[in-house]
Each structure stands twice: as C-alpha cells, then as structure tokens.
TORMIDREN-987395 format. One record per residue (C-alpha): y, x, z; residue number from 1; chain; residue in three letters. Coordinates in Angstrom, 1 decimal. Example, Ala and Ser with C-alpha at 12.3 -4.5 7.8 and 13.67 -1.06 7.14 Angstrom:
REM residues 2
+--------+--------+--------+-----+----+-----+
|  north |   east |     up |   i | ch |  aa |
+--------+--------+--------+-----+----+-----+
|   -4.5 |   12.3 |    7.8 |   1 |  A | ala |
|   -1.1 |   13.7 |    7.1 |   2 |  A | ser |
+--------+--------+--------+-----+----+-----+
This chain:
REM residues 347
+--------+--------+--------+-----+----+-----+
|  north |   east |     up |   i | ch |  aa |
+--------+--------+--------+-----+----+-----+
|   61.2 |   42.4 |   84.2 |   1 |  A | unk |
|   58.5 |   43.5 |   81.8 |   2 |  A | unk |
|   58.3 |   47.1 |   80.9 |   3 |  A | unk |
|   59.3 |   47.4 |   77.2 |   4 |  A | unk |
|   58.2 |   50.3 |   75.1 |   5 |  A | unk |
|   60.5 |   52.6 |   73.1 |   6 |  A | unk |
|   59.7 |   55.4 |   70.8 |   7 |  A | unk |
|   60.7 |   58.9 |   71.9 |   8 |  A | unk |
|   59.4 |   60.8 |   68.9 |   9 |  A | unk |
|   56.4 |   62.1 |   70.8 |  10 |  A | unk |
|   54.5 |   58.9 |   71.4 |  11 |  A | unk |
|   55.8 |   55.9 |   73.3 |  12 |  A | unk |
|   57.2 |   55.6 |   76.8 |  13 |  A | unk |
|   58.6 |   52.6 |   78.6 |  14 |  A | unk |
|   62.2 |   52.6 |   79.9 |  15 |  A | unk |
|   60.9 |   52.1 |   83.4 |  16 |  A | unk |
|   58.5 |   55.0 |   83.0 |  17 |  A | unk |
|   61.2 |   57.2 |   81.5 |  18 |  A | unk |
|   63.5 |   56.6 |   84.4 |  19 |  A | unk |
|   60.7 |   57.0 |   86.8 |  20 |  A | unk |
|   59.9 |   60.5 |   85.5 |  21 |  A | unk |
|   63.5 |   61.5 |   85.4 |  22 |  A | unk |
|   64.1 |   60.6 |   89.0 |  23 |  A | unk |
|   60.9 |   62.4 |   90.0 |  24 |  A | unk |
|   62.3 |   65.6 |   88.6 |  25 |  A | unk |
|   65.4 |   65.1 |   90.8 |  26 |  A | unk |
|   63.3 |   64.3 |   93.8 |  27 |  A | unk |
|   61.4 |   67.7 |   93.5 |  28 |  A | unk |
|   64.5 |   69.4 |   94.9 |  29 |  A | unk |
|   64.4 |   67.6 |   98.2 |  30 |  A | unk |
|   67.4 |   66.5 |  100.2 |  31 |  A | unk |
|   67.3 |   69.0 |  103.0 |  32 |  A | unk |
|   70.6 |   70.8 |  103.5 |  33 |  A | unk |
|   72.6 |   68.7 |  100.9 |  34 |  A | unk |
|   74.2 |   66.4 |  103.4 |  35 |  A | unk |
|   76.2 |   69.3 |  104.7 |  36 |  A | unk |
|   77.2 |   70.7 |  101.4 |  37 |  A | unk |
|   80.9 |   70.4 |  102.0 |  38 |  A | unk |
|   81.4 |   74.1 |  102.7 |  39 |  A | unk |
|   80.1 |   74.9 |   99.2 |  40 |  A | unk |
|   82.6 |   72.8 |   97.4 |  41 |  A | unk |
|   81.4 |   73.4 |   93.9 |  42 |  A | unk |
|   81.1 |   70.8 |   91.1 |  43 |  A | unk |
|   77.4 |   71.5 |   90.7 |  44 |  A | unk |
|   76.7 |   71.0 |   94.4 |  45 |  A | unk |
|   78.8 |   67.9 |   94.5 |  46 |  A | unk |
|   76.8 |   66.5 |   91.6 |  47 |  A | unk |
|   73.5 |   67.3 |   93.2 |  48 |  A | unk |
|   74.6 |   65.7 |   96.5 |  49 |  A | unk |
|   75.7 |   62.6 |   94.7 |  50 |  A | unk |
|   72.4 |   62.3 |   92.8 |  51 |  A | unk |
|   70.5 |   62.5 |   96.1 |  52 |  A | unk |
|   72.5 |   59.7 |   97.7 |  53 |  A | unk |
|   72.8 |   57.5 |   94.6 |  54 |  A | unk |
|   69.6 |   58.2 |   92.7 |  55 |  A | unk |
|   70.8 |   57.9 |   89.1 |  56 |  A | unk |
|   72.7 |   60.2 |   86.7 |  57 |  A | unk |
|   75.7 |   58.3 |   85.3 |  58 |  A | unk |
|   77.1 |   56.8 |   88.6 |  59 |  A | unk |
|   76.5 |   60.1 |   90.4 |  60 |  A | unk |
|   78.4 |   62.0 |   87.7 |  61 |  A | unk |
|   81.2 |   59.4 |   87.8 |  62 |  A | unk |
|   81.4 |   59.8 |   91.5 |  63 |  A | unk |
|   81.6 |   63.6 |   91.1 |  64 |  A | unk |
|   84.5 |   63.3 |   88.7 |  65 |  A | unk |
|   86.3 |   61.0 |   91.1 |  66 |  A | unk |
|   85.7 |   63.4 |   93.9 |  67 |  A | unk |
|   86.9 |   66.5 |   92.2 |  68 |  A | unk |
|   90.0 |   64.7 |   91.0 |  69 |  A | unk |
|   90.7 |   63.2 |   94.4 |  70 |  A | unk |
|   90.4 |   59.6 |   93.1 |  71 |  A | unk |
|   89.0 |   56.7 |   95.1 |  72 |  A | unk |
|   87.7 |   54.0 |   92.8 |  73 |  A | unk |
|   84.4 |   52.3 |   93.4 |  74 |  A | unk |
|   84.8 |   50.1 |   90.3 |  75 |  A | unk |
|   84.4 |   53.1 |   88.1 |  76 |  A | unk |
|   81.1 |   53.9 |   89.7 |  77 |  A | unk |
|   80.0 |   50.3 |   89.2 |  78 |  A | unk |
|   81.0 |   50.3 |   85.6 |  79 |  A | unk |
|   78.9 |   53.4 |   84.9 |  80 |  A | unk |
|   75.8 |   52.3 |   86.8 |  81 |  A | unk |
|   74.0 |   50.7 |   83.9 |  82 |  A | unk |
|   74.5 |   53.8 |   81.7 |  83 |  A | unk |
|   71.9 |   55.7 |   83.7 |  84 |  A | unk |
|   68.9 |   56.6 |   81.5 |  85 |  A | unk |
|   70.8 |   56.1 |   78.3 |  86 |  A | unk |
|   73.1 |   53.3 |   77.0 |  87 |  A | unk |
|   70.8 |   50.3 |   77.0 |  88 |  A | unk |
|   67.7 |   52.5 |   76.6 |  89 |  A | unk |
|   66.5 |   56.1 |   76.6 |  90 |  A | unk |
|   66.9 |   56.5 |   72.8 |  91 |  A | unk |
|   70.7 |   56.3 |   73.2 |  92 |  A | unk |
|   73.3 |   58.6 |   74.7 |  93 |  A | unk |
|   72.6 |   60.3 |   78.0 |  94 |  A | unk |
|   74.4 |   59.1 |   81.1 |  95 |  A | unk |
|   75.7 |   62.6 |   81.7 |  96 |  A | unk |
|   77.6 |   62.2 |   78.4 |  97 |  A | unk |
|   78.8 |   58.6 |   78.7 |  98 |  A | unk |
|   80.1 |   58.8 |   82.3 |  99 |  A | unk |
|   82.6 |   61.7 |   81.5 | 100 |  A | unk |
|   83.8 |   59.8 |   78.4 | 101 |  A | unk |
|   84.5 |   56.8 |   80.5 | 102 |  A | unk |
|   86.4 |   58.9 |   83.0 | 103 |  A | unk |
|   88.4 |   60.5 |   80.2 | 104 |  A | unk |
|   89.5 |   57.0 |   79.0 | 105 |  A | unk |
|   90.3 |   56.0 |   82.6 | 106 |  A | unk |
|   92.5 |   59.1 |   83.1 | 107 |  A | unk |
|   94.3 |   58.7 |   79.8 | 108 |  A | unk |
|   95.3 |   55.1 |   80.6 | 109 |  A | unk |
|   98.6 |   54.7 |   78.8 | 110 |  A | unk |
|   97.7 |   55.4 |   75.2 | 111 |  A | unk |
|  100.4 |   54.0 |   72.9 | 112 |  A | unk |
|  101.1 |   56.3 |   69.9 | 113 |  A | unk |
|   98.7 |   57.5 |   67.3 | 114 |  A | unk |
|   99.2 |   61.1 |   68.3 | 115 |  A | unk |
|   98.1 |   60.4 |   71.8 | 116 |  A | unk |
|   95.0 |   58.5 |   70.6 | 117 |  A | unk |
|   94.2 |   61.3 |   68.2 | 118 |  A | unk |
|   94.4 |   63.8 |   71.1 | 119 |  A | unk |
|   91.9 |   61.9 |   73.3 | 120 |  A | unk |
|   89.6 |   61.3 |   70.3 | 121 |  A | unk |
|   89.7 |   65.0 |   69.6 | 122 |  A | unk |
|   88.8 |   65.9 |   73.2 | 123 |  A | unk |
|   86.0 |   63.3 |   73.3 | 124 |  A | unk |
|   84.5 |   64.5 |   70.1 | 125 |  A | unk |
|   84.7 |   68.1 |   71.4 | 126 |  A | unk |
|   82.9 |   67.1 |   74.5 | 127 |  A | unk |
|   80.1 |   65.4 |   72.5 | 128 |  A | unk |
|   79.8 |   68.6 |   70.4 | 129 |  A | unk |
|   79.8 |   70.9 |   73.5 | 130 |  A | unk |
|   77.3 |   68.6 |   75.3 | 131 |  A | unk |
|   74.9 |   68.8 |   72.3 | 132 |  A | unk |
|   75.3 |   72.6 |   72.0 | 133 |  A | unk |
|   74.6 |   72.9 |   75.8 | 134 |  A | unk |
|   71.7 |   70.5 |   76.0 | 135 |  A | unk |
|   70.2 |   70.4 |   72.4 | 136 |  A | unk |
|   70.9 |   66.7 |   72.0 | 137 |  A | unk |
|   73.0 |   63.8 |   73.2 | 138 |  A | unk |
|   70.1 |   61.4 |   73.4 | 139 |  A | unk |
|   68.5 |   60.9 |   76.7 | 140 |  A | unk |
|   64.8 |   60.9 |   75.7 | 141 |  A | unk |
|   65.3 |   64.0 |   73.5 | 142 |  A | unk |
|   66.9 |   66.0 |   76.3 | 143 |  A | unk |
|   63.9 |   65.5 |   78.5 | 144 |  A | unk |
|   61.1 |   65.9 |   75.9 | 145 |  A | unk |
|   60.4 |   69.6 |   76.5 | 146 |  A | unk |
|   60.6 |   69.8 |   80.3 | 147 |  A | unk |
|   62.2 |   67.7 |   83.1 | 148 |  A | unk |
|   64.2 |   70.7 |   84.1 | 149 |  A | unk |
|   66.3 |   70.0 |   81.0 | 150 |  A | unk |
|   67.3 |   66.6 |   82.5 | 151 |  A | unk |
|   68.4 |   68.2 |   85.7 | 152 |  A | unk |
|   70.3 |   70.9 |   83.8 | 153 |  A | unk |
|   72.2 |   68.3 |   81.8 | 154 |  A | unk |
|   73.3 |   66.4 |   85.0 | 155 |  A | unk |
|   74.0 |   69.3 |   87.3 | 156 |  A | unk |
|   76.0 |   71.3 |   84.6 | 157 |  A | unk |
|   77.8 |   68.4 |   82.9 | 158 |  A | unk |
|   81.2 |   69.9 |   84.0 | 159 |  A | unk |
|   80.7 |   73.0 |   81.9 | 160 |  A | unk |
|   80.9 |   71.3 |   78.4 | 161 |  A | unk |
|   83.4 |   68.7 |   79.8 | 162 |  A | unk |
|   85.9 |   71.3 |   81.1 | 163 |  A | unk |
|   85.6 |   73.4 |   78.0 | 164 |  A | unk |
|   86.2 |   70.4 |   75.7 | 165 |  A | unk |
|   89.2 |   69.2 |   77.6 | 166 |  A | unk |
|   90.8 |   72.6 |   78.0 | 167 |  A | unk |
|   90.1 |   74.0 |   74.6 | 168 |  A | unk |
|   89.1 |   71.1 |   72.2 | 169 |  A | unk |
|   88.0 |   71.7 |   68.7 | 170 |  A | unk |
|   90.5 |   71.5 |   65.9 | 171 |  A | unk |
|   90.3 |   68.4 |   63.8 | 172 |  A | unk |
|   90.4 |   68.9 |   60.0 | 173 |  A | unk |
|   93.4 |   67.7 |   58.1 | 174 |  A | unk |
|   91.2 |   65.1 |   56.4 | 175 |  A | unk |
|   89.8 |   63.9 |   59.7 | 176 |  A | unk |
|   93.3 |   63.5 |   61.2 | 177 |  A | unk |
|   94.4 |   61.5 |   58.1 | 178 |  A | unk |
|   91.4 |   59.3 |   58.2 | 179 |  A | unk |
|   91.4 |   58.7 |   62.0 | 180 |  A | unk |
|   95.2 |   58.0 |   61.9 | 181 |  A | unk |
|   94.7 |   55.4 |   59.2 | 182 |  A | unk |
|   91.9 |   53.7 |   61.1 | 183 |  A | unk |
|   93.7 |   53.8 |   64.4 | 184 |  A | unk |
|   96.9 |   52.3 |   62.9 | 185 |  A | unk |
|   94.9 |   49.6 |   61.1 | 186 |  A | unk |
|   93.1 |   48.8 |   64.4 | 187 |  A | unk |
|   96.4 |   48.5 |   66.2 | 188 |  A | unk |
|   97.9 |   46.3 |   63.5 | 189 |  A | unk |
|   94.9 |   44.0 |   63.7 | 190 |  A | unk |
|   94.6 |   44.2 |   67.5 | 191 |  A | unk |
|   91.0 |   45.4 |   66.9 | 192 |  A | unk |
|   88.8 |   47.2 |   69.3 | 193 |  A | unk |
|   85.0 |   46.7 |   69.2 | 194 |  A | unk |
|   84.4 |   47.3 |   72.9 | 195 |  A | unk |
|   87.4 |   45.3 |   74.0 | 196 |  A | unk |
|   86.3 |   42.5 |   71.7 | 197 |  A | unk |
|   83.4 |   42.0 |   74.0 | 198 |  A | unk |
|   85.3 |   42.3 |   77.2 | 199 |  A | unk |
|   88.0 |   39.9 |   76.1 | 200 |  A | unk |
|   85.4 |   37.2 |   75.3 | 201 |  A | unk |
|   83.6 |   37.1 |   78.7 | 202 |  A | unk |
|   83.8 |   34.1 |   81.0 | 203 |  A | unk |
|   85.2 |   33.8 |   84.5 | 204 |  A | unk |
|   82.1 |   35.6 |   86.0 | 205 |  A | unk |
|   83.7 |   38.8 |   84.9 | 206 |  A | unk |
|   87.0 |   40.4 |   86.2 | 207 |  A | unk |
|   88.4 |   42.3 |   83.2 | 208 |  A | unk |
|   90.6 |   44.9 |   84.8 | 209 |  A | unk |
|   92.8 |   47.5 |   83.1 | 210 |  A | unk |
|   90.5 |   50.2 |   84.4 | 211 |  A | unk |
|   87.6 |   48.5 |   82.6 | 212 |  A | unk |
|   89.5 |   48.3 |   79.4 | 213 |  A | unk |
|   90.7 |   51.9 |   79.7 | 214 |  A | unk |
|   87.3 |   53.3 |   80.6 | 215 |  A | unk |
|   85.7 |   51.6 |   77.6 | 216 |  A | unk |
|   88.4 |   52.7 |   75.1 | 217 |  A | unk |
|   86.5 |   55.8 |   73.8 | 218 |  A | unk |
|   83.5 |   53.7 |   72.7 | 219 |  A | unk |
|   85.5 |   52.6 |   69.7 | 220 |  A | unk |
|   83.9 |   53.3 |   66.4 | 221 |  A | unk |
|   80.6 |   54.3 |   67.8 | 222 |  A | unk |
|   81.9 |   56.6 |   70.5 | 223 |  A | unk |
|   85.2 |   58.2 |   69.6 | 224 |  A | unk |
|   84.8 |   57.3 |   65.9 | 225 |  A | unk |
|   81.6 |   59.2 |   65.6 | 226 |  A | unk |
|   79.5 |   56.3 |   64.3 | 227 |  A | unk |
|   77.1 |   56.5 |   67.2 | 228 |  A | unk |
|   76.0 |   53.7 |   69.5 | 229 |  A | unk |
|   78.0 |   50.6 |   68.8 | 230 |  A | unk |
|   81.0 |   50.1 |   71.0 | 231 |  A | unk |
|   80.2 |   46.4 |   71.5 | 232 |  A | unk |
|   76.8 |   47.3 |   72.9 | 233 |  A | unk |
|   78.3 |   49.9 |   75.2 | 234 |  A | unk |
|   80.9 |   47.4 |   76.4 | 235 |  A | unk |
|   78.2 |   44.8 |   77.0 | 236 |  A | unk |
|   76.4 |   47.3 |   79.2 | 237 |  A | unk |
|   79.5 |   48.1 |   81.2 | 238 |  A | unk |
|   80.3 |   44.4 |   81.6 | 239 |  A | unk |
|   76.8 |   43.7 |   83.0 | 240 |  A | unk |
|   77.1 |   46.7 |   85.3 | 241 |  A | unk |
|   80.5 |   45.5 |   86.6 | 242 |  A | unk |
|   78.9 |   42.4 |   88.1 | 243 |  A | unk |
|   75.3 |   43.5 |   88.9 | 244 |  A | unk |
|   75.8 |   47.0 |   90.4 | 245 |  A | unk |
|   76.4 |   47.8 |   94.0 | 246 |  A | unk |
|   77.2 |   51.3 |   95.2 | 247 |  A | unk |
|   74.1 |   53.1 |   96.4 | 248 |  A | unk |
|   75.0 |   55.5 |   99.2 | 249 |  A | unk |
|   71.8 |   56.3 |  101.1 | 250 |  A | unk |
|   69.8 |   59.5 |  101.2 | 251 |  A | unk |
|   66.9 |   57.7 |  102.9 | 252 |  A | unk |
|   66.8 |   54.8 |  100.3 | 253 |  A | unk |
|   66.9 |   57.2 |   97.4 | 254 |  A | unk |
|   64.2 |   59.3 |   99.2 | 255 |  A | unk |
|   62.1 |   56.0 |   99.5 | 256 |  A | unk |
|   62.6 |   55.3 |   95.8 | 257 |  A | unk |
|   61.4 |   58.8 |   95.0 | 258 |  A | unk |
|   58.3 |   58.4 |   97.2 | 259 |  A | unk |
|   57.4 |   55.3 |   95.3 | 260 |  A | unk |
|   57.9 |   57.2 |   92.0 | 261 |  A | unk |
|   55.7 |   60.0 |   93.2 | 262 |  A | unk |
|   53.0 |   57.4 |   93.7 | 263 |  A | unk |
|   53.7 |   55.9 |   90.3 | 264 |  A | unk |
|   54.6 |   52.6 |   91.9 | 265 |  A | unk |
|   56.6 |   50.5 |   89.5 | 266 |  A | unk |
|   58.4 |   48.8 |   92.4 | 267 |  A | unk |
|   60.6 |   51.9 |   92.5 | 268 |  A | unk |
|   62.8 |   50.4 |   89.8 | 269 |  A | unk |
|   63.1 |   47.0 |   91.4 | 270 |  A | unk |
|   66.6 |   45.8 |   92.3 | 271 |  A | unk |
|   66.1 |   45.9 |   96.0 | 272 |  A | unk |
|   65.0 |   49.5 |   96.0 | 273 |  A | unk |
|   68.2 |   51.0 |   94.6 | 274 |  A | unk |
|   71.5 |   49.2 |   94.1 | 275 |  A | unk |
|   71.9 |   50.5 |   90.5 | 276 |  A | unk |
|   68.4 |   49.4 |   89.4 | 277 |  A | unk |
|   69.3 |   45.9 |   88.5 | 278 |  A | unk |
|   72.1 |   47.1 |   86.3 | 279 |  A | unk |
|   69.7 |   49.5 |   84.5 | 280 |  A | unk |
|   67.2 |   46.7 |   84.0 | 281 |  A | unk |
|   69.9 |   44.4 |   82.6 | 282 |  A | unk |
|   71.1 |   47.1 |   80.2 | 283 |  A | unk |
|   67.6 |   47.5 |   78.9 | 284 |  A | unk |
|   67.3 |   43.8 |   78.4 | 285 |  A | unk |
|   70.6 |   43.7 |   76.4 | 286 |  A | unk |
|   69.5 |   46.7 |   74.3 | 287 |  A | unk |
|   66.3 |   45.0 |   73.3 | 288 |  A | unk |
|   68.1 |   41.8 |   72.4 | 289 |  A | unk |
|   70.7 |   43.8 |   70.4 | 290 |  A | unk |
|   68.1 |   45.6 |   68.3 | 291 |  A | unk |
|   66.2 |   42.4 |   67.7 | 292 |  A | unk |
|   69.4 |   40.5 |   66.8 | 293 |  A | unk |
|   71.0 |   43.0 |   64.5 | 294 |  A | unk |
|   68.3 |   45.6 |   63.6 | 295 |  A | unk |
|   70.3 |   48.6 |   64.6 | 296 |  A | unk |
|   72.2 |   50.1 |   67.5 | 297 |  A | unk |
|   74.7 |   52.5 |   65.8 | 298 |  A | unk |
|   77.8 |   52.1 |   63.7 | 299 |  A | unk |
|   76.3 |   54.4 |   61.1 | 300 |  A | unk |
|   73.2 |   52.3 |   60.7 | 301 |  A | unk |
|   75.4 |   49.3 |   60.2 | 302 |  A | unk |
|   77.9 |   50.7 |   57.7 | 303 |  A | unk |
|   76.8 |   54.1 |   56.6 | 304 |  A | unk |
|   80.3 |   55.4 |   56.9 | 305 |  A | unk |
|   81.6 |   58.8 |   58.1 | 306 |  A | unk |
|   85.0 |   57.9 |   59.6 | 307 |  A | unk |
|   86.2 |   61.5 |   59.3 | 308 |  A | unk |
|   86.3 |   61.0 |   55.5 | 309 |  A | unk |
|   89.3 |   59.2 |   54.1 | 310 |  A | unk |
|   87.4 |   57.4 |   51.4 | 311 |  A | unk |
|   85.0 |   56.0 |   54.0 | 312 |  A | unk |
|   87.9 |   54.9 |   56.2 | 313 |  A | unk |
|   89.5 |   53.2 |   53.2 | 314 |  A | unk |
|   86.2 |   51.5 |   52.3 | 315 |  A | unk |
|   85.8 |   50.2 |   55.9 | 316 |  A | unk |
|   89.2 |   48.7 |   55.8 | 317 |  A | unk |
|   89.0 |   47.3 |   52.3 | 318 |  A | unk |
|   85.6 |   45.8 |   53.0 | 319 |  A | unk |
|   87.0 |   43.7 |   55.9 | 320 |  A | unk |
|   84.4 |   45.3 |   58.1 | 321 |  A | unk |
|   86.5 |   44.6 |   61.2 | 322 |  A | unk |
|   85.8 |   40.9 |   60.7 | 323 |  A | unk |
|   82.0 |   41.5 |   61.0 | 324 |  A | unk |
|   82.6 |   43.8 |   64.0 | 325 |  A | unk |
|   84.6 |   41.0 |   65.7 | 326 |  A | unk |
|   81.8 |   38.6 |   65.1 | 327 |  A | unk |
|   79.2 |   41.0 |   66.5 | 328 |  A | unk |
|   81.4 |   41.6 |   69.6 | 329 |  A | unk |
|   81.6 |   37.9 |   70.2 | 330 |  A | unk |
|   77.8 |   37.6 |   69.9 | 331 |  A | unk |
|   77.4 |   40.3 |   72.5 | 332 |  A | unk |
|   79.8 |   38.6 |   74.8 | 333 |  A | unk |
|   77.9 |   35.3 |   74.4 | 334 |  A | unk |
|   74.6 |   37.1 |   75.3 | 335 |  A | unk |
|   76.1 |   38.8 |   78.3 | 336 |  A | unk |
|   77.7 |   35.5 |   79.5 | 337 |  A | unk |
|   74.3 |   33.8 |   79.1 | 338 |  A | unk |
|   72.4 |   36.6 |   80.9 | 339 |  A | unk |
|   74.6 |   36.2 |   84.0 | 340 |  A | unk |
|   74.9 |   32.4 |   83.9 | 341 |  A | unk |
|   71.1 |   32.0 |   83.6 | 342 |  A | unk |
|   70.4 |   34.6 |   86.3 | 343 |  A | unk |
|   73.1 |   34.1 |   89.0 | 344 |  A | unk |
|   71.0 |   36.2 |   91.4 | 345 |  A | unk |
|   72.2 |   39.2 |   89.3 | 346 |  A | unk |
|   75.7 |   38.7 |   90.6 | 347 |  A | unk |
+--------+--------+--------+-----+----+-----+
C-alpha cells in the first residue's frame, strides 16, 4: 500500500510514518521484566504489558479493559484493531479514546429507554471531555506533536479519565437533555443509526454480531452526538477490522517490528509483521476514499449542527438529514464490501 500524506498542522507526515514514530516511542521502554508483571496488577502496567505484546494502542487498551473486567472476548480486540493511530487516519480520534468508547457500548448492551441512552451518552461525552483535559486533544496527531512521551502518556493512563467519567460524569444541561431526547426518540422511531446503517448493509463476508452492534453504538451522531468523526466511517473501520485483524500476542514479533522501525524500514507496517497492521492499512485506505468521496470526515463539517441545541436538532429532523445519512452509510458499506471482495487475501 502506498504511503499517503496527511496534514498534522506542523508540516506533513504519512500515516505509516506517524504509526512508525508512535511505536518507536513505545519500543524505547524495552520489554524486560514486563512478562512477569502479574504481581504488580495495576491498570497502567497491564496496559504497558499489552502494548508490548500487541504493538498498537487501541487493541492493547481494549485488551486491558477486558482484563480488568475479567471478560474474555477476542472479537472486541479484533474490532478495535484498525482504530490504532486514529480512526482511518492520524487526524482523527486517538485509539486510546475510541477503544474505551467501544467497550462502554459493549458493556451497556441492553439499551432500550431514552433515559438509559441519555445516561451512556452523558458518560461518553464526559470521557471525551476528560480525555481532552488530560491529553490536550482527542486527535491522534495533535497529541503527539510536542513530544512522543505524550502518546505514551495517553495510552498508559487512559484509565484515569475513563474511570472519572464513568464514576462522576458531567451534568448535561436541560437543553442538551431535551435536544438529545428528541433526536434519540426520532432515531428510534425511524430505526436510524448511522453506524448500524453500515453494518446492516454488509455482505456475507462479515459476521454482524450483537457485540459488534453494541460496541459501535456510541459512534452515533459523530461520537456520542458530539458531531465528530462520522459514525458511518467509524463503523466501516470496525467492519474492516473484524475480518482483517488477527490477535497479535508475541513480545518477540513486536520487538522485531520495533527493530525495523528503529532502522526506518517501511516493512515494519506490512501485514506479515504485526497481525493488526493490515487492519490499520485498510482503515487508512477507507479514510482516504471517504474524504475524496464526501469532502469531509465529521458530522459537523457535513451539517454544521450542534446537537446539544434544540433548534439544531429540530433543523436536522425537519431537513430529512437522516435520509442523506442513510445514503452515506450504504455508500460506505458498498466500499467496504468492495475492498474485501477485491482483496480476498485481507480475510
């Protein structure tokens, strides 16, 4: 796959180079002593250990969340694999942010009433706010601009903003509650969900499980109704990851990848080097297509709405915007289907 260039705000850097530099920072810690970390059973050490045997942020953090909640589920790790290095590119949300959001949706897997949905939306938004306050940004490339230690800090301490948000979430304003309630009820009445619109239009190459639907739920409305990265794009990345990712579980293979990175060898991000690499490369391909096809990656850039404002929610509904979102979701599903059917070796 060719290395495509994205803008980080301080010159240009390819997705492959970005990931390369990120993993190099992790490699600097070395792996000595981490294999026997069990006696120091902390969230941070669990995360560090998982990074050193998996090699990438989002699946390592997902594995940590599964570990500390005593859940065995390899599918969740596969779904998160392509989120490493940002959703479909480093100019989107960091994998240390998206993996916990996916896990939050997975845990809250029986959402029925509006109040329950408001509660998880509130906690998810609180996590986004806490994550930004802790790291200075939610965007992958911006977190690592100053120093690569910031990237490690975001990964190894993800649990701090996550636990704070879940235990003591921010309070939604009365207007936000009214606006979100209106949107969520309208979505239910119209059986609308931007991420699920992609997943439900995939072909037989994809197994659409309840856990895949649950873990993608919070990508609705541009990540928990925040008008960020389009939920259809996020779901497309998860779908690709579900069939292209295999679990990486080797300190030696990750160490080999890190050695290649230290020598600035682009083979480090090839699929055979790390089991998550092919998913990361697929997500980048989808992101480039999405930007070229639609000219944006966020809900805000498409609509210009603030869903916490009742007038904007009413305008979204009155403008039949859901119809366009459904169309966009089907286009993403078609692209994802095509990517897999034309490249069966990715399966």
